[in-house]
VOBA-1610 file (N, C-alpha, C; in pm, whole numbers, padded with zeros to 5 digits, always signed):
BEGIN
Unk+09057+11011+11959Unk+08939+11104+11880Unk+09056+11170+11762Unk+08982+11165+11633Unk+09025+11249+11530Unk+09020+11415+11517Unk+09138+11482+11499Unk+09183+11618+11513Unk+09110+11639+11356Unk+09109+11770+11364Unk+09071+11830+11273Unk+09141+11947+11182Unk+09192+11954+11031Unk+09280+12067+11009Unk+09198+12132+10907Unk+09233+12249+10847Unk+09154+12354+10716Unk+09315+12331+10640Unk+09206+12332+10510Unk+09269+12405+10393Unk+09390+12449+10359Unk+09478+12414+10334Unk+09628+12520+10298Unk+09624+12579+10119Unk+09745+12638+10099Unk+09738+12705+10034Unk+09832+12570+09909Unk+09831+12619+09821Unk+09903+12544+09718Unk+09916+12559+09573Unk+10045+12604+09530Unk+10024+12641+09385Unk+10135+12513+09297Unk+10049+12473+09245Unk+10175+12295+09190Unk+10334+12366+09104Unk+10290+12484+09054Unk+10423+12551+08992Unk+10566+12586+09098Unk+10512+12622+09195Unk+10564+12728+09320Unk+10603+12566+09427Unk+10469+12516+09425Unk+10515+12406+09567Unk+10550+12224+09490Unk+10523+12235+09400Unk+10604+12085+09411Unk+10777+12107+09369Unk+10798+12056+09447Unk+10966+12048+09463Unk+11061+11972+09310Unk+11151+11962+09295Unk+11183+11903+09168Unk+11217+11717+09201Unk+11150+11667+09144Unk+11108+11586+09082Unk+11207+11429+09059Unk+11307+11470+09057Unk+11474+11437+08974Unk+11487+11311+09008Unk+11512+11209+08933Unk+11508+11031+08947Unk+11402+11025+09010Unk+11286+11049+09065Unk+11166+10975+09135Unk+11092+10925+08964Unk+11040+10832+09023Unk+10956+10696+08916Unk+10827+10714+09029Unk+10705+10739+08870Unk+10567+10808+08955Unk+10486+10730+08843Unk+10334+10642+08922Unk+10284+10577+08816Unk+10183+10648+08873Unk+10081+10661+08735Unk+09942+10692+08766Unk+09845+10643+08737Unk+09769+10576+08788Unk+09643+10489+08741Unk+09549+10619+08629Unk+09499+10560+08529Unk+09355+10652+08453Unk+09427+10800+08417Unk+09488+10784+08368Unk+09588+10904+08356Unk+09512+10971+08224Unk+09458+10916+08120Unk+09401+10931+08028Unk+09346+11091+07996Unk+09266+11105+08073Unk+09174+11235+08107Unk+09110+11269+08267Unk+09092+11400+08280Unk+09059+11484+08417Unk+09186+11466+08515Unk+09154+11438+08645Unk+09260+11449+08679Unk+09383+11355+08713Unk+09406+11255+08672Unk+09499+11180+08614Unk+09585+11257+08523Unk+09495+11284+08395Unk+09579+11344+08319Unk+09642+11492+08324Unk+09543+11532+08444Unk+09644+11693+08477Unk+09755+11672+08550Unk+09755+11571+08641Unk+09851+11521+08750Unk+09985+11486+08646Unk+09970+11406+08571Unk+10057+11381+08475Unk+10136+11528+08429Unk+10054+11600+08337Unk+10132+11727+08267Unk+10183+11793+08394Unk+10114+11799+08504Unk+10211+11878+08628Unk+10307+11814+08634Unk+10322+11687+08677Unk+10453+11609+08708Unk+10548+11638+08670Unk+10537+11616+08513Unk+10627+11655+08385Unk+10684+11733+08388Unk+10627+11868+08455Unk+10692+11981+08451Unk+10819+12022+08556Unk+10790+11883+08617Unk+10933+11906+08746Unk+11022+11841+08777Unk+11041+11800+08629Unk+11199+11707+08640Unk+11180+11561+08664Unk+11078+11500+08668Unk+11046+11341+08690Unk+11189+11276+08629Unk+11222+11170+08729Unk+11297+11093+08634Unk+11201+10966+08554Unk+11067+10946+08567Unk+11021+10844+08470Unk+10873+10864+08521Unk+10810+10900+08464Unk+10662+10879+08423Unk+10592+10806+08385Unk+10491+10708+08431Unk+10388+10551+08433Unk+10248+10631+08389Unk+10217+10588+08267Unk+10064+10658+08266Unk+09999+10481+08287Unk+09918+10449+08325Unk+09826+10324+08315Unk+09720+10330+08277Unk+09636+10286+08186Unk+09525+10310+08137Unk+09486+10193+08059Unk+09350+10163+08057Unk+09261+10070+07972Unk+09326+10080+07835Unk+09274+10210+07808Unk+09239+10230+07638Unk+09398+10303+07627Unk+09437+10197+07504Unk+09640+10252+07532Unk+09605+10377+07429Unk+09510+10376+07322Unk+09498+10502+07189Unk+09487+10614+07266Unk+09439+10634+07323Unk+09380+10761+07489Unk+09530+10799+07522Unk+09563+10697+07586Unk+09690+10703+07670Unk+09805+10744+07578Unk+09817+10717+07455Unk+09945+10744+07339Unk+09882+10927+07351Unk+09746+10986+07337Unk+09727+11102+07316Unk+09726+11193+07415Unk+09751+11132+07580Unk+09802+11197+07659Unk+09919+11249+07600Unk+10037+11071+07616Unk+10149+11105+07637Unk+10205+11222+07487Unk+10146+11205+07400Unk+10197+11317+07305Unk+10185+11487+07310Unk+10068+11472+07431Unk+10048+11615+07484Unk+10110+11654+07604Unk+10163+11566+07675Unk+10283+11592+07751Unk+10412+11601+07686Unk+10430+11542+07608Unk+10577+11550+07501Unk+10598+11681+07424Unk+10452+11758+07413Unk+10477+11838+07281Unk+10491+11974+07417Unk+10457+11952+07542Unk+10491+12041+07689Unk+10621+12051+07703Unk+10611+11931+07749Unk+10768+11895+07831Unk+10857+11841+07701Unk+10962+11866+07609Unk+11005+11758+07526Unk+11076+11622+07597Unk+11168+11679+07713Unk+11258+11594+07723Unk+11202+11458+07803Unk+11029+11500+07838Unk+11020+11410+07968Unk+11037+11290+07936Unk+11051+11194+08036Unk+11048+11039+07996Unk+10940+10982+08036Unk+10872+10963+07997Unk+10696+10891+07984Unk+10666+10748+07958Unk+10621+10677+07995Unk+10541+10563+07969Unk+10461+10469+07954Unk+10353+10383+07856Unk+10251+10360+07938Unk+10253+10202+07953Unk+10125+10215+08081Unk+10096+10066+08071Unk+09977+10024+08105Unk+09962+09901+07986Unk+09839+09869+07956Unk+09752+09819+08084Unk+09652+09858+08184Unk+09572+09866+08280Unk+09431+09863+08314Unk+09379+09748+08359Unk+09233+09768+08308Unk+09202+09663+08458Unk+09151+09793+08559Unk+09120+09737+08671Unk+09025+09648+08739Unk+08939+09656+08606Unk+08834+09563+08639Unk+08898+09408+08582Unk+08976+09392+08612Unk+09062+09243+08538Unk+09176+09222+08635Unk+09201+09142+08725Unk+09302+09132+08792Unk+09409+09057+08786Unk+09377+08989+08625Unk+09477+08930+08590Unk+09560+09083+08490Unk+09452+09170+08397Unk+09541+09279+08352Unk+09643+09361+08481Unk+09594+09369+08611Unk+09659+09435+08700Unk+09781+09340+08717Unk+09795+09205+08742Unk+09921+09146+08733Unk+09968+09135+08587Unk+09969+09156+08493Unk+10015+09163+08360Unk+10121+09355+08419Unk+10015+09412+08411Unk+10073+09571+08393Unk+10169+09580+08542Unk+10177+09512+08632Unk+10275+09510+08762Unk+10413+09474+08753Unk+10350+09327+08660Unk+10462+09232+08559Unk+10586+09317+08475Unk+10493+09389+08426Unk+10559+09476+08286Unk+10685+09621+08367Unk+10573+09662+08444Unk+10665+09740+08530Unk+10780+09725+08614Unk+10789+09602+08683Unk+10874+09523+08750Unk+10978+09492+08658Unk+10940+09474+08541Unk+11084+09409+08481Unk+11106+09528+08384Unk+11069+09681+08405Unk+11145+09750+08313Unk+11211+09897+08438Unk+11165+09840+08573Unk+11217+09963+08647Unk+11255+09912+08778Unk+11355+10006+08856Unk+11408+09930+08960Unk+11389+10039+09071Unk+11274+10097+09041Unk+11226+10239+09176Unk+11141+10265+09137Unk+11043+10231+09286Unk+10887+10366+09208Unk+10890+10411+09360Unk+10818+10553+09314Unk+10819+10671+09426Unk+10715+10720+09470Unk+10622+10739+09369Unk+10488+10755+09396Unk+10391+10677+09341Unk+10303+10587+09374Unk+10191+10517+09344Unk+10080+10614+09334Unk+10012+10651+09211Unk+09891+10753+09255Unk+09760+10685+09203Unk+09695+10616+09253Unk+09566+10551+09239Unk+09432+10656+09211Unk+09444+10692+09089Unk+09355+10801+09028Unk+09253+10768+08972Unk+09257+10599+08904Unk+09150+10603+08801Unk+09027+10501+08927Unk+08938+10549+08806Unk+08784+10484+08892Unk+08680+10534+08815Unk+08526+10473+08873Unk+08450+10468+08798Unk+08293+10510+08887Unk+08235+10538+08826Unk+08100+10616+08915Unk+07968+10578+08890Unk+07890+10532+08998Unk+07774+10539+08944Unk+07712+10423+08796Unk+07798+10324+08803Unk+07769+10261+08675Unk+07612+10181+08718Unk+07539+10098+08614Unk+07467+09980+08658Unk+07514+09868+08697Unk+07421+09793+08736Unk+07462+09673+08821Unk+07540+09559+08726Unk+07650+09561+08734Unk+07749+09473+08657Unk+07827+09388+08738Unk+07944+09350+08674Unk+08044+09245+08766Unk+08147+09305+08687Unk+08270+09292+08722Unk+08432+09248+08734Unk+08422+09105+08642Unk+08530+09154+08528Unk+08607+09009+08469Unk+08593+08924+08587Unk+08615+08911+08644Unk+08634+08804+08807Unk+08513+08820+08896Unk+08389+08862+08851Unk+08276+08798+08922Unk+08276+08931+09052Unk+08338+09085+09071Unk+08297+09139+09168Unk+08251+09244+09127Unk+08146+09303+09204Unk+08062+09399+09234Unk+08162+09539+09104Unk+08122+09548+09012Unk+08162+09636+08939Unk+08263+09757+08985Unk+08190+09872+09004Unk+08257+09958+09088Unk+08366+09950+09220Unk+08339+09792+09323Unk+08372+09820+09399Unk+08510+09723+09362Unk+08508+09658+09285Unk+08619+09583+09216Unk+08723+09647+09120Unk+08667+09744+09061Unk+08718+09846+08976Unk+08812+09961+09088Unk+08716+10064+09161Unk+08792+10130+09251Unk+08886+10104+09342Unk+08842+09973+09411Unk+08888+09927+09532Unk+09011+09801+09476Unk+08969+09716+09464Unk+09034+09574+09508Unk+09184+09550+09316Unk+09104+09637+09246Unk+09194+09615+09134Unk+09341+09757+09191Unk+09330+09815+09223Unk+09421+09913+09295Unk+09471+09831+09397Unk+09380+09706+09521Unk+09460+09691+09610Unk+09566+09578+09544Unk+09559+09507+09469Unk+09612+09403+09385Unk+09738+09466+09322Unk+09682+09624+09259Unk+09832+09651+09257Unk+09938+09704+09336Unk+09891+09756+09455Unk+09952+09843+09555Unk+10029+09697+09639Unk+09991+09574+09668Unk+10031+09439+09679Unk+10114+09401+09593Unk+10076+09396+09463Unk+10208+09368+09376Unk+10334+09488+09386Unk+10310+09593+09363Unk+10421+09689+09399Unk+10488+09697+09499Unk+10430+09646+09601Unk+10496+09776+09812Unk+10642+09679+09732Unk+10692+09537+09701Unk+10777+09514+09722Unk+10943+09611+09713Unk+10856+09681+09554Unk+10946+09759+09533Unk+10940+09914+09569Unk+10857+09986+09625Unk+10851+10091+09714Unk+10890+10080+09866Unk+10942+09974+09906Unk+10965+09966+10003Unk+11116+09935+10014Unk+11152+09910+09889Unk+11304+09884+09836Unk+11372+10049+09840Unk+11257+10090+09759Unk+11284+10275+09722Unk+11278+10330+09888Unk+11212+10280+09928Unk+11215+10356+10084Unk+11312+10361+10135Unk+11372+10259+10122Unk+11513+10270+10198Unk+11643+10311+10149Unk+11636+10309+10033Unk+11719+10432+09985Unk+11716+10572+09985Unk+11575+10611+09958Unk+11535+10749+10006Unk+11493+10774+10164Unk+11447+10717+10254Unk+11460+10740+10364Unk+11267+10706+10395Unk+11234+10687+10515Unk+11089+10699+10551Unk+11031+10779+10536Unk+10879+10794+10474Unk+10797+10880+10437Unk+10820+10957+10274Unk+10941+10950+10194Unk+11017+11015+10106Unk+10884+10919+09979Unk+10837+10820+09989Unk+10792+10716+09924Unk+10623+10703+09947Unk+10539+10751+09820Unk+10395+10803+09870Unk+10328+10706+09798Unk+10174+10663+09844Unk+10081+10587+09782Unk+09965+10704+09867Unk+09902+10756+09762Unk+09779+10819+09793Unk+09705+10783+09633Unk+09562+10725+09704Unk+09457+10690+09684Unk+09313+10835+09668Unk+09266+10853+09521Unk+09116+10889+09570Unk+09081+10822+09576Unk+08936+10921+09700Unk+08835+10870+09726Unk+08731+10950+09698Unk+08592+10990+09772Unk+08527+11100+09745Unk+08388+11095+09858Unk+08384+11221+09892Unk+08294+11268+09976Unk+08147+11143+09953Unk+08103+11095+09862Unk+08004+11001+09835Unk+08065+10903+09962Unk+08187+10839+09985Unk+08202+10750+10092Unk+08072+10762+10196Unk+08062+10844+10236Unk+07932+10913+10357Unk+07832+10844+10310Unk+07805+10843+10098Unk+07677+10724+10104Unk+07632+10619+10071Unk+07772+10528+10135Unk+07772+10403+10199Unk+07678+10352+10236Unk+07610+10234+10224Unk+07535+10177+10300Unk+07510+10180+10435Unk+07420+10128+10491Unk+07421+10201+10657Unk+07565+10074+10734Unk+07572+09949+10656Unk+07699+09863+10727Unk+07832+09932+10696Unk+07857+10060+10606Unk+07927+10075+10541Unk+07962+09989+10438Unk+08018+09864+10432Unk+08047+09817+10345Unk+08006+09649+10342Unk+07878+09566+10266Unk+07791+09512+10287Unk+07904+09337+10201Unk+07957+09317+10286Unk+08020+09213+10219Unk+08007+09091+10166Unk+07906+09071+10173Unk+07783+08950+10114Unk+07750+08988+09962Unk+07775+09174+09939Unk+07705+09188+09808Unk+07846+09245+09719Unk+07924+09182+09688Unk+08049+09243+09679Unk+08101+09104+09559Unk+08087+08955+09582Unk+08056+08876+09462Unk+07898+08851+09408Unk+07854+08947+09402Unk+07739+08987+09327Unk+07722+09124+09254Unk+07627+09116+09205Unk+07625+09235+09113Unk+07554+09359+09200Unk+07523+09350+09339Unk+07448+09447+09456Unk+07360+09510+09370Unk+07289+09467+09330Unk+07130+09462+09271Unk+07062+09548+09366Unk+07088+09514+09472Unk+06973+09561+09619Unk+07029+09719+09704Unk+07145+09775+09591Unk+07198+09844+09655Unk+07153+09954+09562Unk+07187+10051+09626Unk+07170+10203+09451Unk+07337+10218+09470Unk+07307+10258+09298Unk+07433+10296+09210Unk+07519+10390+09296Unk+07471+10476+09376Unk+07559+10557+09457Unk+07552+10490+09574Unk+07522+10390+09667Unk+07546+10311+09777Unk+07680+10200+09729Unk+07684+10173+09609Unk+07755+10082+09546Unk+07892+10158+09513Unk+07861+10297+09491Unk+08002+10370+09451Unk+08056+10424+09576Unk+08006+10414+09676Unk+08008+10501+09805Unk+08107+10361+09866Unk+08070+10283+09890Unk+08145+10152+09977Unk+08266+10118+09917Unk+08261+10172+09790Unk+08389+10138+09714Unk+08493+10259+09757Unk+08430+10362+09737Unk+08511+10487+09822Unk+08509+10482+09968Unk+08486+10406+10045Unk+08478+10404+10192Unk+08622+10301+10205Unk+08617+10214+10097Unk+08672+10100+10059Unk+08860+10182+10088Unk+08870+10307+09973Unk+08965+10329+09971Unk+09028+10424+10089Unk+08950+10462+10163Unk+08979+10530+10280Unk+09017+10430+10388Unk+08947+10346+10399Unk+08995+10262+10507Unk+09121+10147+10471Unk+09110+10139+10345Unk+09247+10037+10326Unk+09387+10109+10331Unk+09359+10274+10327Unk+09466+10336+10311Unk+09539+10367+10457Unk+09378+10375+10572Unk+09486+10381+10661Unk+09504+10238+10760Unk+09441+10172+10733Unk+09547+10009+10822Unk+09658+09958+10691Unk+09677+10055+10609Unk+09792+10035+10518Unk+09936+10098+10563Unk+09852+10247+10593Unk+09950+10274+10656Unk+10025+10264+10779Unk+09901+10175+10883Unk+09964+10097+11017Unk+10076+10003+10968Unk+10045+09931+10873Unk+10133+09760+10854Unk+10239+09810+10786Unk+10243+09927+10714Unk+10381+09984+10661Unk+10427+10095+10677Unk+10495+10113+10757Unk+10531+10254+10834Unk+10651+10346+10748Unk+10683+10254+10664Unk+10827+10347+10596Unk+10759+10376+10465Unk+10634+10356+10436Unk+10594+10453+10323Unk+10446+10537+10357Unk+10450+10657+10301Unk+10385+10760+10350Unk+10269+10758+10273Unk+10163+10698+10322Unk+09959+10641+10233Unk+09872+10766+10294Unk+09793+10793+10201Unk+09696+10867+10217Unk+09576+10886+10134Unk+09451+10833+10176Unk+09348+10882+10087Unk+09336+11035+10059Unk+09274+11122+09961Unk+09226+11197+09943Unk+09094+11231+09845Unk+08999+11306+09937Unk+08903+11372+09812Unk+08887+11436+09804Unk+08942+11502+09615Unk+08926+11604+09578Unk+08831+11727+09576Unk+08695+11697+09642Unk+08572+11730+09600Unk+08494+11765+09472Unk+08408+11814+09430Unk+08326+11798+09327Unk+08392+11864+09221Unk+08458+11791+09121Unk+08526+11812+09028Unk+08484+11840+08891Unk+08514+11940+08807Unk+08421+11887+08671Unk+08484+11817+08577Unk+08489+11705+08570Unk+08531+11593+08496Unk+08493+11486+08414Unk+08566+11414+08360Unk+08441+11324+08295Unk+08406+11299+08341Unk+08441+11210+08476Unk+08339+11108+08587Unk+08245+11155+08629Unk+08176+11269+08654Unk+08111+11341+08658Unk+07981+11315+08548Unk+08069+11297+08395Unk+07979+11317+08298Unk+07922+11146+08277Unk+08017+11085+08320Unk+07995+10920+08285Unk+07869+10917+08429Unk+07875+11003+08541Unk+07780+10912+08603Unk+07649+11002+08587Unk+07635+11089+08525Unk+07508+11156+08485Unk+07395+11106+08363Unk+07550+11025+08267Unk+07477+10964+08158Unk+07435+10807+08156Unk+07485+10765+08296Unk+07416+10666+08369Unk+07304+10664+08444Unk+07252+10811+08452Unk+07132+10815+08578Unk+07099+10899+08584Unk+06959+10893+08504Unk+06888+11062+08465Unk+06863+11149+08585Unk+06815+11106+08692Unk+06847+11190+08831Unk+06958+11273+08826Unk+07047+11195+08804Unk+07188+11267+08881Unk+07225+11350+08749Unk+07198+11327+08659Unk+07222+11407+08492Unk+07187+11546+08551Unk+07072+11514+08586Unk+06971+11656+08582Unk+07047+11772+08708Unk+07080+11675+08833Unk+07140+11717+08920Unk+07265+11777+08921Unk+07333+11689+08799Unk+07502+11737+08795Unk+07482+11891+08693Unk+07430+11865+08595Unk+07379+12004+08523Unk+07398+12105+08571Unk+07295+12100+08697Unk+07310+12216+08785Unk+07360+12236+08877Unk+07395+12144+08977Unk+07545+12175+09077Unk+07702+12165+08988Unk+07703+12057+08868Unk+07897+12143+08871Unk+07900+12258+08833Unk+07875+12370+08749Unk+07905+12472+08745Unk+07867+12558+08848Unk+07820+12539+08934Unk+07813+12638+09060Unk+07902+12598+09134Unk+07907+12461+09140Unk+07999+12402+09304Unk+08131+12378+09224Unk+08118+12320+09124Unk+08230+12194+09083Unk+08351+12299+09022Unk+08468+12288+09063Unk+08571+12323+09038Unk+08630+12293+08970Unk+08730+12363+08856Unk+08789+12330+08768Unk+08910+12198+08757Unk+08925+12137+08646Unk+09025+12006+08674Unk+09156+12073+08745Unk+09203+12186+08663Unk+09315+12248+08721Unk+09356+12268+08915Unk+09207+12324+08927Unk+09216+12370+09078Unk+09204+12211+09141Unk+09100+12140+09106Unk+09064+11998+09171Unk+09224+11950+09184Unk+09264+11938+09058Unk+09391+11862+09079Unk+09479+11882+09200Unk+09521+11996+09255Unk+09594+12025+09321Unk+09560+11959+09496Unk+09491+11839+09526Unk+09480+11850+09643Unk+09523+11693+09635Unk+09567+11587+09481Unk+09621+11528+09481Unk+09821+11520+09489Unk+09827+11634+09391Unk+09964+11675+09367Unk+10015+11725+09546Unk+09914+11777+09566Unk+09998+11765+09748Unk+10026+11672+09794Unk+09938+11620+09785Unk+09964+11463+09857Unk+10019+11389+09789Unk+10104+11367+09694Unk+10210+11301+09622Unk+10369+11382+09676Unk+10346+11499+09756Unk+10486+11566+09725Unk+10491+11632+09848Unk+10455+11679+09909Unk+10427+11785+10037Unk+10505+11701+10113Unk+10537+11784+10230Unk+10664+11713+10380Unk+10524+11720+10467Unk+10438+11788+10462Unk+10343+11780+10607Unk+10216+11661+10560Unk+10188+11603+10493Unk+10168+11496+10417Unk+10143+11406+10529Unk+10017+11336+10663Unk+10077+11300+10746Unk+10017+11110+10712Unk+10114+11035+10714Unk+10010+10892+10687Unk+09952+10855+10740Unk+09814+10783+10675Unk+09728+10721+10751Unk+09576+10776+10733Unk+09644+10925+10672Unk+09575+11034+10734Unk+09427+11027+10554Unk+09312+11061+10582Unk+09195+11079+10490Unk+09206+11226+10498Unk+09210+11301+10343Unk+09164+11485+10339Unk+09156+11479+10260Unk+09003+11533+10307Unk+08906+11646+10191Unk+08964+11781+10191Unk+08952+11701+10040Unk+09052+11857+09960Unk+09147+11877+10014Unk+09213+11945+10034Unk+09376+11981+10036Unk+09379+12020+10169Unk+09471+11894+10258Unk+09534+11932+10348Unk+09439+11902+10501Unk+09283+11917+10428Unk+09185+11925+10554Unk+09161+11800+10547Unk+09180+11773+10740Unk+09174+11651+10787Unk+08988+11631+10863Unk+08959+11550+10946Unk+08847+11519+11019Unk+08721+11544+10940Unk+08708+11506+10856Unk+08645+11530+10785Unk+08501+11408+10735Unk+08572+11309+10785Unk+08496+11169+10729Unk+08415+11103+10796Unk+08284+11043+10705Unk+08199+10977+10794Unk+08223+10931+10913Unk+08129+10871+11029Unk+08171+10765+11163Unk+08250+10612+11081Unk+08166+10576+10976Unk+08247+10470+10944Unk+08370+10478+10897Unk+08460+10588+10845Unk+08583+10580+10822Unk+08716+10555+10981Unk+08604+10602+11100Unk+08708+10507+11229Unk+08626+10458+11270Unk+08518+10353+11195Unk+08525+10233+11216Unk+08644+10121+11262Unk+08746+10075+11298Unk+08831+10004+11336Unk+08794+09850+11298Unk+08634+09819+11340Unk+08635+09657+11353Unk+08644+09624+11188Unk+08553+09721+11086Unk+08527+09751+10982Unk+08676+09799+10926Unk+08717+09795+10935Unk+08872+09855+10866Unk+08945+09699+10889Unk+08978+09649+10989Unk+09029+09473+10992Unk+08982+09413+10913Unk+08813+09415+10893Unk+08742+09304+10785Unk+08784+09324+10689Unk+08758+09455+10633Unk+08788+09469+10507Unk+08914+09433+10480Unk+09083+09466+10537Unk+09185+09371+10515Unk+09199+09258+10538Unk+09143+09183+10615Unk+09092+09046+10603Unk+09001+09017+10456Unk+08928+09066+10412Unk+08846+08969+10332Unk+08910+09064+10204Unk+09014+09113+10227Unk+09093+09133+10083Unk+09179+09070+10038Unk+09301+09075+10173Unk+09387+08968+10128Unk+09309+08825+10098Unk+09265+08769+10175Unk+09132+08629+10132Unk+09138+08653+10024Unk+09124+08723+09900Unk+09038+08766+09822Unk+09193+08760+09703Unk+09301+08852+09762Unk+09359+08846+09676Unk+09441+08730+09707Unk+09498+08633+09766Unk+09539+08545+09774Unk+09482+08459+09708Unk+09340+08407+09707Unk+09326+08299+09576Unk+09325+08337+09492Unk+09350+08489+09452Unk+09356+08526+09291Unk+09502+08474+09259Unk+09569+08517+09365Unk+09775+08479+09318Unk+09759+08348+09329Unk+09690+08264+09397Unk+09746+08085+09405Unk+09689+08053+09287Unk+09606+08072+09300Unk+09479+08013+09134Unk+09596+08042+09009Unk+09624+08169+09032Unk+09683+08243+08869Unk+09817+08180+08904Unk+09869+08127+08935Unk+10025+08096+08971Unk+10034+07923+08909Unk+09885+07864+08958Unk+09825+07705+08941Unk+09871+07638+08716
//
């Protein structure tokens, strides 16, 4: 039976410990929560920050802003398009050729409520970008993270994946596997988004079970006033109207919303395998988040797809 806990107090300036020597990689660091995470990490003396993003020009703007705020910070850009498995492989290769350790992988990047479309590899766009691209990145970076964990001790190295309360809006089956290599036009945009975010939760749980020396969690920051919600509204008239009403009332600022993932990346009391709804709050997942068969099926499907890609890309 899943237990629940209440949110905790967290102030980044006070509660993030020194990050001396730590190497941190953040996906989607050019705007919103990812950018704010980079800005906050930079204030705590990290060994090296890596900003992974599709748009290199925007990434450079973020780097310039970070360096202006924290002149001595060491920060690099990693070109990464999560909608292309080949791009993910290149980014991982570039990182592994430049770094001897990785302490924190923050899987922050995501897209929301896009029209029916496919990734470069033929997967439903939201699932391929929000989940499968990150799953490949995790797989390719796991060896260096496990080596880092051997040096630093169990639980010090982290993988944190952003998810959403919209995981509860996934299709009735949770994940419709036969839809994943189509544009899933039979599902609504919210259902497609929901199953991608449910996958983030289930995969973190299974990964935590299989990799006990790394602390792994998924985090829902709640409704935050970010560019992601703007994109959701842009792609769907109904959501544009809803968001224009709800975001100013219910949504929190980026500075407030980012606390959940900063806490998950740095706090000592984070439990591996947990789904955190906002900061430190557990027990709020939909029934699908406790479906062990669905968790196993997702793991098996994912490994099969990644194996096929890695095998074909080596030939």
